[in-house]
N, C-alpha and C positions, 0 to 999 in steps of 0.2 A: 502493500499500499505507498510508504514512503515514496517507492520509487516510481509509482503510478503519480505522486503530487509532484514529483521533479518533472517527467515526463511531460505534464498537463502546463508546467508553467515553460517549458521550452518552447512550445510550440510559438511558431512564427506571429502569428494573429493576437496571442496574447502578450508576447512582450510590448508589440505597435500599439493594443489598446492601453496596456498600462502607461507606454510613454504619452501618448497621446492628453491620458486623463492629468498624468504628472506637468504636463506643456500645458493646459489648459486650467487646471489648478493655478500654477504660478503664475499665468499671465493675468487671471482674476485679480490674483491677489496682489500682484506689483499695482496695478489698475486702482483697485480700492484703497490703497495705502494711500499711492499719490492722492487720489481725493479727498482721502480724508485729512492729509498734511497739508494739503492745501489754503485751508480757512480754518477759521478758526473752532475750538471744538472745546468747549468746559466738559472735563471728565471727572469725576473723582474714583477714589477708593475708600474702605471702609472696614474694621474693626470693631469688637466689641468687648470687654471685659467685665463678666459680673461680680462687683464688691461683695455684695449682700443680699446673700438671699439663699434657700434652696441648700444644696452640700457645695454649691461655687464660692463657700464665704472666703474672702481673701482680707478680711480684718478679724484679726482678736476679736475671741465671743466677750469681750468686757470691753470692749468698744461698741458703743450705742450712738446712732446717727438720728442727731434730729432735725426736724424743718417745720420753720414755725412753731417750735413748741412740743409736736406732734412728734412721736419716735417713724422713723423709717423703716418697712421690712422689707424693702427691695431698694437696693441701689447700683446703676450700673453705666459705666463707664462708657458713651460710647465716640468711636472719634473717625474723625473725615480728613482726607487729602484730597483738597482741590486744585486743579489746576489747568492751563491752555494747552491742550496735546495738539493741538493744530499750530500752523507756522505764521498765520495771519494776527494781528493784536483784535482782540477782542475788548469792545469800546464797552463801558458797563453803560453808556447810554442807550445803548438798545436793550438792556431789560426794560419790560414794557412797566409803565408804572402802576397799573391796573393789577399786574399779575406778577409779581417781583416773586424772586427766588426765593422759597419757602421751604423750612423744614417741619412736616408735620407729626406729631406722633397722634397717637390716638385718643379718643377724647376719655379724660381723667388721669393724666398722663401725666407731674406735676415738672418741669424743668429746673432741677433746685439750682443747676451755676452753667457757666460757658464760656469757656474762654478761646480766642486766638492765639496757639502758643509758638507758631511758627510761620513767616511770611517771607517770599522772597527777596521784594522790596518793599521798603516802607512807602513808597512814591503811587504803588497802587493802590491804598487805600482799601484794602479790604477788613472790612468791618461786621459784626453781627450783632443785631438787637432784636429782643423779644418781640414777637407779633403783638398788636396794643390790644390789651383787654385777653390774650389769649395765654396760658401760662404752659402747653403745648406745643407753641410755635414759636421758631425763630427765623428772620429773613437775613438773609444774604445782602450784601453790597460790596461792589468794587469802582474805583474808577477805570483802570483799564489792567489788561494782564498781554503781554506778550507772551510766545510760545515761553511755554516752562514755567511761566510765572502763577506763584499759587499761595496757597495757606494751608495747615492745620488747624482744625477745631475740635475741642472736645466740650463732650456735654454729658454733665451727672441728670440724670436720670432717674424718678423710681419706676418705670412702666417694664413688664412682663416684656413689653413691646422692644425688640434691642436697637432696631434701626427706624427711624423716620423715612414717610414719605416724601419727597423732595418735589415742589410743583413749582411752575412758574412759564414765563416765555420769553426769547430772547428775538427780536427778530432777525430774518436772516437764517435761523438755526430751528430743524426741526424739531428737533430733540433738546430742551434747555440746557439738559446738563446729564451724561450717559455715565450708567454704573458699569466701570470695571471690573467688580469684582471684591469679595472681601480677603483681607489677607491673614494670615495664621499668626495668632497670637501666645506667648507663652501664658500658660495657666497655671494657677497657685492649685496643687494636689497636695492634699493631706498625706503626713508622716506615719499615718497609718494603717496605709494602704499597700493591698500587696504588688509585687513588683509589675505582675500579670494588670494589675488593677492600673497603674499608672499608664502600663503602655498603652490602654485602650481609650485611656483617658485624655492622652497626649495624641492631637492626630500626626502630627510630624513622625514619633515613637511609632506607631501602628505603619503607615507608610512605607517606614523603612525595613519594617517587619515583613510589609507582604512584598519590597521588593526584593527583599535577600530568597524569598519562597519563591518566586518568581526566576531568578537568577539560578536557584539552585536546582528548579526542574528544568531549566533549559540547557544546565551542564550535565545534570543526570542523563538527560536522555540524549545529550552528544557521545557520550563514552561510548567506547567499545563494547560489544554484547559480553563480551566475559569479564567486562569491570560491573554491568549491570547488572547480571547474574548475580556475580560475588554480594554484592550491597542491598540485592533482593533480599536474599536469604537473612537478612538484621533488620527488613522492615516489619512490621506487627501488622502484616495484613495476609488475606489467605492467599492459599497455593493459586488459585487460577486469578486473582486480581496482580499478584507477582509476574507472573506469567505473561500476562497483557503486560506489564511493564515491561518486561524485558524484551520482548516480541513489536510492539506496536511503539516505540520511542518517539517517532513525530507527534502522539499525541502528546504527552508530557512537553513537549516542544512547545506548541502552538499554545497552549496551555500555561506554561511558562511564559511566555511571548503577551499576551492577554494580561497575567497579572504584574507585570513588571511594567506592563503601559498605563496601568492605573497611577500607580505613584507618581510615575511620570508626569503625566497630566494631570493629577494632583499639585503637584509642587509648580507645574509653571503655570497655570490656572491661579494657582494664590501669589505667584512673586510678585517683588516690588515693582509696581509699571511705574512709578510717580520719580520725578526728577529728583538726584542725588541732596540737590542744596535745601530739599522740604523735609530730608531727613532730620531729626529731635534726639537731644541724649537720652532719655528716657525711653525708648521705644519698645515697647511690648512686643514686638514684632519680632518672629522666631527669622 
């Protein structure tokens, strides 16, 4: 069966088709990139850290958080990195006055504090204010943003919802602000947790473990038959399963490649996309 798989891919029309698909994807990707970069484009990445609430408490038990005299049962820090990913300058005057850029949490959520902790340039005049008569909304403003200009915003709130909805309208831009995804963050894990529990609760450790398993399966599948047979004797498997592993290694190779691709795609999607000048000293990002 392994030989048949190679025979299939060695056919001329299969190679030509794969090549044509690759060229098409490459051309579309290049044009999409150039179009996206040739105009202003406001984007953001985000992450959150539960400081208080459930089993994720990052504060000592003796610490109590109060707001206006009442104890807060849940406290979340939600952070956003906003920047202009395009090549053209984004003028703040293009933000529609009747529909400004607004971060809106669910009704009942209280924004306890908010702060811009990093900006690329002070002259951008990037600032945030609370929406009028609303404890769950913030409005963003800036004078202008050149390419890669932006700011980092931190919000402390008591909502179960980690991230707000971002609404607003900017003239000439179909989507006012584009979400480029979440970032991985360091999570505080209790000392009483077992090693396996710590791995399961830490996305980075979990993905590294999956990558290790995937690579191990690929290596095992590529070993000579004698080596696979010798190793299979020590596997806690039934005789029929061990025989299948030895005689059909292509299945392990394909399964291992799939296992390896999952963490690779995960790390790629969670990587830092924002400009280096927007990094800050106490980043919680992995």
